[in-house]
N, C-alpha and C positions, 0 to 999 in steps of 0.2 A: 861198260859191263861191270856190274857190281861183283864183290866176292861171292855172294850167294849165287848169282847167275853163272859165274865161272865154275863154281862147284857143280851146279846142275849140268853144265856143258860137259865137264869131265865125266860125270856119272853117265850121261847119255853116250859118250864115247865108249865107256866100258860096256854098256848094254849092246851097242852096235857090234863091238868086237866079239862078244859072246854069241850074239845072234848069227853073226857071219862065220862062226866056228874058228875065228882066228885066235880066240882065247877061251880056254876051258877052265872056268873058275866061277864060283858063286859071285853074283853081282852084289856089292855091298849096299847097305841101306842108304848110306850117304858117303860123300867124298869130302875130305877136309882140305881146304887151301889156306895158305898162310902168307902174309907179307914176307917177301924175301929179306933175310937178315943182312946186316951190313957186310959188304964184300961179296954178296951173292949175285946171281944173274937174274935179270928180269924184274917184273913187278911182284909176282906171286910164285910160290913153289908148292908142289904137291907130292906126297910120298905114296900114292896109291899103287904104283908099280911094285914097290917093295912089299906092300901089303898083299898083293895078288900073286907074287912070284911063287910062293910055296904051293898054294892050291893049284896054280896053273902048271906046276912042274917045269917052269921056264926061268932062265936068268932074269933078274929084275930089269937089266938093260934091254932085253928083248921085249919084255912086257911094255916098258916105257916107249920103245920105238913103235910098237903096235898101236898104242894109244895116241902117240904123237901124230901119226898119219890121219887119225880120225878127229883130231882137235884143231890142227893147224889152219884149216880153211874156214873155221866157224866165224861168223860175224862178231866183231869186237876183239878177236884175238889177232895180234899183230905177228907174234913170233913164238914158237914153242921149241925149247931146247931140252935135250937130255943131258943132265949133269950128274957128277958124282957116281954113286953106285946104281942110280936109276931114278933120280928125282926128275920130275917134269918142271921146267921153269918157264913161266909165261910172261911175255911182254905184251901188254894190251895195246890197242890202237893208239894213235897219236894222242897225247894228253889233252890237247884242245878239243878234239872231237869227242873224246871220252867224257870230259867234264861237261861239255854242253849237253851230251846225252843224259848224264846224271842229273843235271839241273832241270832238264825238260821232264824227266821222270818224276822228280819231286813235285814240280808244278802240276803235272797231270794227275798224280795220285793224291796230292794234298795230304790230309791227316792220315790217309791209308797207305802212305809211302812206307814200305817195309812189310806190309801185310802180304800174305801169299797163300798158297794152297799146298805147301809141302807136307802138311799133316792132315790132308783131306781124308785119308783112309783111317785115321785114328779116332777112336771113341774113348773118352776119358771120364771117369767118375771120381771126383775128388771128395774125400771124406775128412772131416775135422771135428775137433772137440768144441764144446760150447765155451770158447775163449776168443777174445777179440782179435788177437794177433793171428791166430789160426784162421779165423773167418775172413779177415782182410787179405791175408796171403792167398787163401784159396780163391777169393774173388779176383785178385790180380792175375793169378795163374790161369784162371778160367778165361779172362780177357785175352791173355797172351796166346793161349791155345786156340781160341776161337778166331783170332786174327790170322792164324796160320791154317785155317780151314778145318780144324778138329771139331768134333761134336762133343760137347762137355756138359756134365751135370755136376752139381755140388750138393752134398748132404752133410748134416750135422748129427752128432751123437744124441743130442737132445733138442728140444724146441729152441729155436734161435732167440737170442736177445732182441727184443723189439728195437733197441737203440742201434742195432747194426744197420737198419735201413737208412739211418741218417749218415752212415758212413758209405752208403752206396752198395752194401752187400746184399746179394740175393741168394737164398737157400732154396733148393728145389724140394728137399724132403728131409726128414729126420728119423732117427732110429738106428738100428743095426746096419752096418755097411754091407753092401753086396760083396760077393767074393772077389770080384774083379776091381774093387775100388783101390785108389791110390791114397794113402794117408798123407795129410798135410799137418806137420807137427813142428812148427818153429818153437823156439824158446818162448814161453808165455810172457805176455807184456807186464803182468803184475798189476794191472789196473783194468777197470771195467770200461766199457764203451762210453757210458754216461759221463764218467770222470774225464776221460780224454777229450770228449767233445766239449765239455765245459771249459777245460783248461786251454785246449789247442785249436778247437774247431776241426772240421772233417779233413781239410787238405793237409794241414800240418800233422794231424794224427796219422793219416795214411802214410805220409812220407816217413815219419818216425818209425812206423811199424814195418815198412817195406824196405827201407834203405839198407839196414844191416842184413847180412846173410842169415838164413834161418837158424843157423847154429849159434849165432851171436845174440847177445841181449840187446833189445831195442833201447835206444836213448830217447827218452820222452820228456826232456826238460824244457824249460822256457826258452832255451836257445833256438828252438824251432820257430819261434815267433819273431826273432830279431831280424830287423830289416838291415842287414849288413853283410859284409863279405864272409864273415865266419859261418853264416848259415847257408848250407849248400842248397836248400830248397829255395831260399830267396835268390841266390845267384842264378839258378836255373830259370825261375819265373821272371826275374828281372831281365835276363838275356832275351827271353821270348818277348817281353813287353817292349824292350828296346828295339828289337827287330821290327816289330809292328809299328813303332813310332817312326822308324826310318822310312817306311812306306808312306806314312802320313806326311812326313816332312818333305819327301820327294814330290808328292802330289801338290803340296802347297807351293813348291818351287816350280811346278809346271812340268815335271818329267816323271817317267815311270821306268821300271826295270825293263831291260831288253828281253825279247823272247830268247830263251836259252839257246835255241837252234841258230840264232843269228848273232848273239852277243859276242863281243871280243873278250879275250881272256882278262880277268880282273887283275890289275897290276898289284904286286905286293909292295911296291914302293910308295911311301907316304907322300912323296912329292908328286904334283900334277905333271902330266906329260910336258916335255919341253916344246916350245913353239915349232921347232923344226921337225918334230915327230908327228905322225898322224894320231888323231885322238884315239885313246884307248890302247896305244902300243905299250909293250912291256918287255923287260928282259927275261927271257925264258928261264935261264938258270936261277935267277933270283926268285922267280915265281915258284919253281919246283921246290925250293927250300923254305919258302916264306909262309906267313900266317894263312894265306889263302889256301895253300896246298894242305896244310894241317887240318884246317876246318873242312875242306872238301873230302879229305880222306875219311874223316869221322862220319860225314854225311853218307859217303859211299858204304861204310861199314855198317850203317844202321840196320838194314834188313837182316844181315847175318847175326847181329846182336839180338834182335828180336826173336829170330828163329831159335838161337841157342838158349835164350831165356825161357822160351816156351818148352823146349825139349828137356831142359834141366830143372824146370819148375822153379826158376830163380828170378823173381822180379827185381831183386837187388842189382842184377846185371844191367837192367834198363836204367835204373837210377844212376849208376856209375857212368853209363854211357852219356846220359843227359848232362851230368856234371862236366864231363870232358868236352862235350859240344859247347856248353856255356863258356867254359874257360877259353876254348879256341875262338869262339865268337868274339869275346872281348879283345883278345889279342889282335884278331883281324880288324875289328872295328877301330881300334886305336892306331893301327899301322896303315890301314887302307880305308880311310873314311868314305863311306858310300855317299855322303852328302857334301857338296862343296862348302868351303869356308869363306866367310867374308864376302867380297865382291866376285869371287871365282864363279864362273859360269858352269852349269852342269855339262859334263862331257860323257862320251861313250864309256870311259873308264868308270865314272860314277854309276852309270846305268848297269854296267856289268857287275860292279861290286854289290849293287842293290839286289841283283839276282841271287848272289851267294848269301847275303844277309837274310833274304826272304826264305831261302831253302833251310837255313839254320833255324829260323823261327818255326817253320813247318815241322821240322824234326822234333824240336822241343815240345811243341804243342801236342803232336801225335804221341810222343812218348809219355808225356804226363797223362794224356787221356787213357792210355793203356794201364797206367797205375791208378786210375780213378781219381785224378787230381786235376782241378781246374787250372787253365792257363790264362790268367787275366791279360787283357791288352793294355791295361793301365795299372801301374803300381805306384 
């Protein structure tokens, strides 16, 4: 169960409690769940009971107990506790089963992993000035909203710059905005599309325009073209290319990733299993704190990041998420090599690690696609 799915599960529990007249309060539009802070209980925590206590005219602890009864038996939820003044703390199903389900979901959805229908009832009209950063930002927001099921149109104050098409921008209409339109007004780029395309090309130009938050100035220097660690775009695309290269390398060695539903847990130890151990075995405690756990946590968070980026009209959130995934991927790759070294034979552990690497590559490619940026398989 992903954080987004857990949020939907809790929201469904609130609706059930209201429908059954166990709770008399307005149903919120969404419910926020967060990772438990150090020293807390469970995997995730939610403060919705405190939010509903006032409207329901009940103590928060009582609201939490009402909701706990309706969440505890949901698939994917291992344990629900009421803590503090009325927080709900969730422990999800066993890590192995949960992670296999996550990896299976990534494989099944492919580049659409993280897309959903949470905004299916929303119609958005984005309106922007005849300025390249505003146009590219509106285009990225449009992609994010559409990926969450919203109906979206984009319009420009004046006739669009013909060079925007080379940046992948589509404008539906131009002229005065309709009354219901949402303005897209990032800090202007200070350069025209033609200049950016000549200096940077479409991918680096889009990254440079989208990576900073809208209220920050875009950095559009030659550093966007550097093929090195200092360039965040290069790190993200190189991580994706490396993930794809691992799949090709495994095929050349005669093995493929395990089906996630059957794969053993990927060991976080850089050492191959000892001869006395079954292939693919691992130390659970080390795994929980290791690079594999950090990478899979980011993969699990990806749907929630995409939904939040769509709701807040903030494509920069996606860029930051991809940077974090790329960094975690390299840590995982260096600590838990998915390919055998030297004369070592491929093991179940290698196949399991390859599943994780492929999932990271899928997330990186899908996120870049939503930003309108290509994800080459070779760099």
